[in-house]
N, C-alpha and C positions, 0 to 999 in steps of 0.2 A: 677082478671079479670074473666069475666063470661064464663060459659061453652059454647063451640061452637066457641070461638074466634080462630083466625088464627094466623099464624106466619107472620110477616112482615120482609122485608129485607131493612135496611136503610143504605145507603152508603156502601154497600158491606158487612156489618156485619149481622149476623143472630140475629133476635129478636124473641123469642118464646113466644107464648101465649097459654093458656090452651085450650084443646079441649074436655076434659072428666070431668064428674061430680066429685066434691070433690077437684078440684084444685083451689088454690087461686092465688094471684098476683105473678108474677115471678120477682125475684130481685137477682142479682148476687153480690150485695155489700157484701164484707166480706167473700166470699166463700173461697178465697185462704188461709185464716188463720185458718180454722177449722179442717184441716186434722189430726192433732195430738191430738186433744182434746177428752178426754173420755166422754161418756155420762153416767151420774150417776143418781141413784135414790135419793129419798128424804133422805135416810139414808147414802148417800155418796158412796154406792157400785156401781161398774160398772154394767150397765143393762144387763140382760140376757133374753132369750126367744125370740119368734118371734116378728118382728116389729109390731107396732100398725098400724091401718089404717091411723092415722094422720102422723106417721113417713114415711109410704110408700108413701103417697101423697107428703109430703114435700121433701123427698130425691129424688124421681123421678123427681119432678118439678125442683129442683135445678140442678140436673145432666143434664137434657135435656136443661135447660136454658143456662148452661155453655157451653155445646157442641154446641148449636145453635149460641151462641154469638162468637164462634171461640176460646174460652178460654179453650184449651185442658188441661192445667195444673190444672185449677180449677175443670174441669169435672173429671179428673183422681183421684183427692183427694177424690172425693165422691164415689169411687169404693173400693172394697176390694183387688185390685191388681193394685196400682198406676203405678208400674214399667212397667207392660204389657200394661196397658190401654193408657198411654200418647202417645206413638209413633203412635198408630193407630188413636187416636183422632187428633193428629197433622197432620198426613198424609191425613186426610180427606180433608183438604184445600190445603196442600202443594203438595201431591202426586196425589190425585184424582182430584184436581182443581175444587172443588165445590165452585161456586161463590155466589150462592143464595140458600136458603133452607126454606121450610115451614115444620115444624114438628108439627104434631097434635096428642096429646096423647088421648088415649081412656080411657074407664072406667076400673079401676083396678079390677082384678079378684084375690082375695086373695093378695098374694105378687107380682103378675105379672101385669105389666103395658104395654099394647100394644100401639103402635104408628105408624103413617104413616109419611113417609118422601117424600116430593116433592121438588126436588132440580134442580138446573141448573148446568151442568158441562161445563166449558169453557176452551178451549185449542187452542192456536195459531190461534185465530180468528174464531174457530168453537165452537158453543154452542148448547146444546140440553137438553131438560127436562129429568129428571130421577126420577122415583118414585118407592117406594117399602114400605113394612111394616115389622116391627120387634117388639121385645118386650124386656123388661128388668125385672129382679127380684130383689127385695129388701130383703137383709138379715141383720142379726145382726153381727157386727164386733166382732171377737173372743176376741181381746185384748182391744179394745176401748169401746165396747158395743154400738157403734153408728150404726144407720141404714145406710147401704151402698148398692150401686148397685153391685150385684154379677157379677163380670167382666167375660164376655165371648166375643170372637171376634164377635159372632153373634149379639151382641148389636149394632155394627156398620152396619152390613148387615147380613141377615139371612143365606147366603151361605158362609160366612167367617168362616174358621176353624182355629185351633191352628197353628200358624206359618205362615199362609198365609197373604198376604197384598193386598190392593187395589191400583191400579195404573190407570192413564190415560196418553195416549201418542200414538205414532205410534206403532201399533201392532208388536209384535215380529215375527209373522209369517204371510204369505200372506193368504188372504181370499180364501176359496174354495166354489164351488158350487157342492155339492155331488149329484150324480144321481144314480138311480138303474140300473140294467143290461139292462133295456129297455130305459134308458135315462130320466126317470121321476125324477124331482127334489125332494130331501129329505131334509127337514128342521126340526129344533127342535120344532117349533110350531105345525106342523102337526103330527110329530112323536116324542113325548117327550122322549121316551126311547133312542133315538139315540143321545141325547144331549152329553153325555160323549164320545160316539163313534165318533161323528163328530168333537168334540174338539181335540181328539187324532189324527184323520186323518188329520186335519188341521195342527197340530204341526209337524207331520211326513212328510206330502206330499204337504203342501201348496206351497212351492217353486217349487217342481217338477211338480206341476200341472199348472205352468205358471201364477200364480196370483201375485198381488202386495199388500202391507200392506195398511191398513186404519188407522184412528184415533179412538181409542176405550177406554172404561173403562173396566178393567178386574180384575179378581182375580188371583193373582200369587201364586200358592200353595207352601207349604214349601218343598215338594219333587220335585226336579228339573226334575224328570222323568215324572211327571204328567203334562198334558197340562194346559194352562191358560183357564179360563172360562170367556168368554165375557159377560158383563152385559149391555153394552150400546155402540152403534156405532155412533160416531159423524160425521164421514166421511167414506163412503164406499171405500174400496180398490177394485182393479180389481180382481174379483174372478176367480180362475183357475178351470176348470171343472175336477172333479175327479169321474171316473166311479167306482162304487162298485159292488159287487155281489148280493146285497140286491134286494128284490122284493117289490115294494111299496104296492101292494095288500096284500101280505102275512104279511108284516110289520104292515099294518093297522089292520089286523085281530088279530095279536099278541098283539098289544097295547090294543085293546078293550078287549081281553080275560083276560089279567092279571089284568086289572084295577078293576075287581070286587073283588079282594082279597087284604088284607092288605100287604102281603108279598108273591110275586110269581115271577117266572122267566120262560121264554120259549125261545128256539132257534130252528130254522128250517135250515136244511142243504139238499143240493141236492146230493144224494148218488153217482150219476154217475160222478160228478166232484169235490165234496167237497165244492162247493160254498155255503156260508152262505146266506140264504134268509131272515131271520128275527132274531132280537134280541130285547127282551122286558122285562122290569122289573117293578114291582110295590112294593114299591115306586121307583121313579127315584132318584138316589143319585149319588155322585161322584164315589162310589164303584159300579162297574157293576157286580152284583151277577150272572147274567146269564153266564158271561164269566170268572169271577174271583172267584166265590164262591167255597167253599170247605166243603162238607158234605157227609155223607153216603147216597148212592142212593137206599138202600133197594133192593127189589127183581128185579128191572130193570137190575141189574148187572148179573142176572141169564142168560142173553143172552151170556155173556162172559163165565160163568161157564159151560153152556150147550155146547158151542162150544168146550171148552177144553175137557170135558168128552166124547164128540162124536169123537173128533180127536184121543183120546186115546183108542177108542173102548169100553169104559166102559158104554156107553149109546147110544141109537139111538131112533129116533122118535117113532118107533113101538115096541121097546123092553120093556118088563115089568119092572117097577121100583117100589120098595116098598115105600109106603107113610103112615107110622104109625102116630099116634097122636103126639108123641114126641120121641126124641132120645137123648141119652147121649153120648157125645164125649169128652174124656179126662177130665172128671169131669165137663163139661159144658153142661147144658141142653138146648135143642132147641125144639120148638113146632110150630105147624101150627096155623094160625089164628083160634081162637075159638076151637082149638084142634081138627080140622076135620081130617079125614083119608080117604084114597081111598081104594076101594075093591082090594083084591089080584089079581094080573095079569093086573092091569091098566097100560097102556103104558106110556112111558116117556113123550109123548106129553100131556097127561092129567095132569101129575104132573107140567109141565111147564105152561099150560094154566090155571090151578087152583092155581098156585103159591104155590106148596107144598114144604115147607122148608126142611122137613126131608128127602125127596127123594134125595135131593142134598147132604145133610150132610152125609148120609149113604154111599156115594160113595167116601168119602175122603180117607179112608184107601187104597182103590184100586188104587189110583193114585201113592202111594208110593213116593210122592214128595210134600212137603209142599209149594214149590215154583212154582208148576205147574200153579196156577191161575195168579200170577204176571207175569210169562213168557208169558202166553197166551195174557194177557192184553197188554203187551208191544210189543211182536213180531208180533202179528196179528192185534190188534186194535189200535196200536200207542199210547197207554196211557203212559204218563210220558215222551214222547219224547219232544223235543224242538219245539213246534208248532210256526210257523211264519205266523200268520193270517193277520197281518197288524196292529193289536192293541194288547194291553196287555191281555194275557189270562193265566189261570191256566189250565194245560193240563192233569189233572187227576193223581191219585196215587193209586196203589195197592202194598203196600210195602211187603217185605218178612216177614212172620210171622210163628209161630209154634203153635201146639196144638189147644186150643179153639179159639184163635184169628184167626188162619188160617181157621178154620171151619166157623167162623162168616163172613169171607170175601166171602165165597161161596154164601151167600144170601145177599151180599151188605151191611153188617153191620161191626162192628169193626173199623179197621183203614183205610178202603177204603174211599177215598175222591174224589168226583165228583161234577160237576155242569151241568146245562142244556146243555151247548155246548158239554161237554164230552159225555153225554148220547145220544144226537142227533147224534154225530159222530159214537158212537158204533152201533147205530141202522142202520146208513148209511152203515157202514162196513159190518154188518150182511146181509144187503139187497143185496150187490153186491159181498161180499166175499173178497173185497180188500179195505184196508185203504187208503183213499184219504184225506190228511190233509185239514181241513176246512180253507177257505181263505175268506177274506173280500174285499181285493183289489188284483189285479193281481201281482204276484211276479216279473214280468218283469218291473214294475214301479220303483223298487229300487234294483232289483237283489238279493233279499233275498233267502235263501236256504230253500226249503220246506221239512218238515220231511217226511220220508218214513219208512214204517214198513218192518221188515225182510222178511215176507212171507205173502201170501194170504191163505185163507181157502180152503181146498179141495172142489171141486164142490159139492160133495154129502153132505158135512156138511152145506154148504151155503143153499142148497135146503131144507134140513131138518129144519134149523133155520127159514127160511121163512115160511115153512109149519106150524111150531109150533107157530109162531107169528100170522099167519092167524087164527089158531085155537083159540088163545087167544082173537082175535078181533071178531070172529064170534060166539063162544059159551063159552069162558072162562071169566076170570075176567074183560076183556076189552070190553065185548059185549055191555053193555049199553052206554058207552062213544063213541064207534066207530060206533054205529048204523047209525048215520047221515053221515058218511064218505063213499064216493064212491070209485070206482077203485079197484085195487089190494091192499088190505090193511092188515096190521098186527099190533100187539101191545104187550106190556108187562107192567104190573102194578107193583107198589112197594110202600111199606110203611116203613119208616125208624124211628125207635124209638130212641129218643134222651134223654139222661139223664136229669132229672129234668123237662121234658116237658110233660104236661098232655096228649096231643094228638100227634100222630105220624105225621111226614111230609109226604105229599102225593106226590108220583112220578108217572109219566106215560111217556112212550115213544112209538112211533108208526110210521108207514109209510103208504103212499098212493101213488102208482105208483112211480115216481121218486122224492119224497119229504119225508124226515124224520124229525120228531120234537120230542122234549122232554121238559117236564115241571116239576117244583117242586112248591108246595104250602106249605108254612110253617104252621104246625099244621092243615093241611088239612084233616088228617085221611087217609082213604083207597085211594089207587092210582086212582081208577076209579071215585071216588066221586068228587074230586076237580081238580087235575091235568089233569085227563082224558078229561073233556070238554074243557080245554084250548088247549090241543094238537089237539083235534078234530076240533076246530074252525080254527086253523092254517092250518091243512091239507085240510080242505074244501076250503080254499082260494087259494090253489095251482092250477097249470094248470091241 
């Protein structure tokens, strides 16, 4: 059949016609009997090497034709994992209730063949069109030498992952209408990063918000703890209104700021209450890196280290602190960026604002306690406690270490693990001196127990931390990024070196009045270069 032809549906069966150049006529005759036959060369040996263009065209054509005709068994035989493929292919009609489909293949790019699906889903008298795009890859079978579709769940739908299934029916949870703290509606289309958050909130609070289920097509994940992902709504349920702590304006700014990077996350928190004002990721995936990520935060953790050193009387904002080019601690060498050093007599504020690693490392022996930093992180900043935000989060980790590993923690390296939420919370705690656990929905909604830290910072330490962060924003490493931010502002930069990564991750955290934000950009380099502008954009959107 000619390029550009469409799929027709006759009598409820799927009939697939080619839509990309290089495809010939579709014919399902005899497909079921070819699964166990090896493909051999002229010499009789099983074929090896990449599939040819002809094999790619023929295999993808036959697979799509079998799938479109509703013959799950025949389609599964044409994959390299028949056992895994057949249930999902069968479920496409039996569980998803696809009654009609138009599948249009595109032009093959190497071994990859893209295609679009335009289907109709019908369930209990309700029908609705459903369209999406996906792709398949043709590979050589290891034992048979045949050209086969490399089976992945994403062949059926691009968001389908291992162990997950597609279903259509009455939704398992009631619909919600999530609103920000001012009552403005929050939806996935306007705020893409909130997709995973809204799915989780619906799963947890749909019934409590007073809504009723609708009829939907959804992805049911393999992990029962994860929420379903709605793909199509055939009949709306009655949504229950769920008020969140988010701020639509700050969220919009966060979405736009991270979008310019391949991998970036940002979170904003209100220091006086712990209310989460924004959560954004690029790219948007089921895994919410801003809330669940785990990686070294670099020098942004010096906020916690500085607080600990000042509480112990080992440092103060105006007290001189040595900042040599490099320093050796228990056989491990540490140095400053480009091996800079500060003049003798420079105050601790300068070491903080310029992000001098060696000034912090040199004070380790004076603490006489390798666990001093983990204790400070947990007892004052709430790191590692069981945060109950309303959604799933990783709540930071500064594990007990000794020697060189303990030293690395002082500058946010080694075994320290944080995400944007954790660093925004640390900044919020530094701002007020008291840890207020971040929240996304009011704890009164479900009676959950909010985490509390053992103690607050002494007032004089809080004041000094704020002053040092103000210095960083006004003339230190955060100056350029924070130049456009108004109000009472402060910042801390960070760069985290990751093994095997050519460029360090860019970290930045800051505050403006009663809003704190933190961001990380993977392979973004210096903290002020990539993550800094993201944080600044979010802070500018605050009240």
